[in-house]
N, C-alpha and C positions, 0 to 999 in steps of 0.2 A: 674113441668110444665115448659113448655119451654116458654122465653118470646118471641119467632118469632107468638105464637098462640095470645097472648095479643096484641103485636104491629099490627097485621094485621087490626085491627079494628079503630086504633088511628092515623096510618101513614097517611092515606089520608088527615087526618084532619091537621096534622102536615107541611105535604107538601103543602097546600092550604094556610096555614097560613104564611111559609116562601115567598109563590109566591106571595102574598097579600101585602108584605113589598116593593117590587120591582121587575123589570123584573130580569129573572135569566134564567140562562143555565143548562142544567142537571149535568154535572161535578160539578159546583160552589153549587148545590142544595146539592148532595151527600158530598161534605166536611163542608157543615153547618152541616146538617144532624148528621154528623161523630163528628163534634165540640160539638155539643149538647147533645152527649152520645149515639147516635143510633150507633148501628154496622151494616150500611148498605152499600151494593154493587149496583153495576149498574144495574146489573140483576133484583133486585128489585124494582129501582127506573124507570128506563126507559120504563118497561110495566106499571107502575101506572100513568106517565104521558101518555100516550097513553090513558088510559082509562079514565082519567080526561078530555083530551081533546075530546074524543068521545062524552062524556056527556055534553059538552060544557060549562064546568067550567073553563078551561083555554084556551087560543089560544096561538100560536106559531108563530115567524116571524124568518126567517134568518138574521143575521146580522154579517157584516165582522167581522174578529178577526184578532187582530194585530199578533198573533202567530200562524198562520197556516190556514187552511179551515173555513169558513163560520160557526157560531153556532148557535144552534135553541135556541133562546129564549122563555120563557114561562112568560105569565102575566094572571090574574086573569079578567075573565069576569063578567057581572052582575050577572048571574045565580050563578058562583062560590063565589060570596059574600055573596049571598043568603043563598047556603050551608052553607059556612064555620059558618056565624052567626047562622044556627040550629045546624051544627055540636058541637060548643061551649056550646049552650045552653044544649044539650043533654050530653057534657060531666060535665058541673056542676051538672046536676041531679044523673047522674052515679056516679059522687065524693060524692056528697051529700050522697046518700044511700050505698057505700060502706063503707064510714066513719061511718053512723049510726051503720052498722052490725060490726063494730069494737068498738063499744059502745062510740062512738065519739072522737076516738084517729085519727090523722091524720096520727101517724108514731108510 
């Protein structure tokens, strides 16, 4: 199975988690995801950011950049915080269920 199929359901929550920690711009978000072991490209992240903004989980604002054009920074909304909390609750439940299927082994 390709990792991308598993990743689709998880990436949204991981992106929201990173944004919940501080205001961030898209390229910086991609760098952090890649540092954390995800193999993510802009063509995956930017449409996801648009989707999350449309759902009102995040908001954006332009800020001046010392290195060129203005950057679009993203931050979490109240709705986004609630959704993120539900995401982690569902993740914990799923993790427990998968671990149980494996006979209680996490690795």
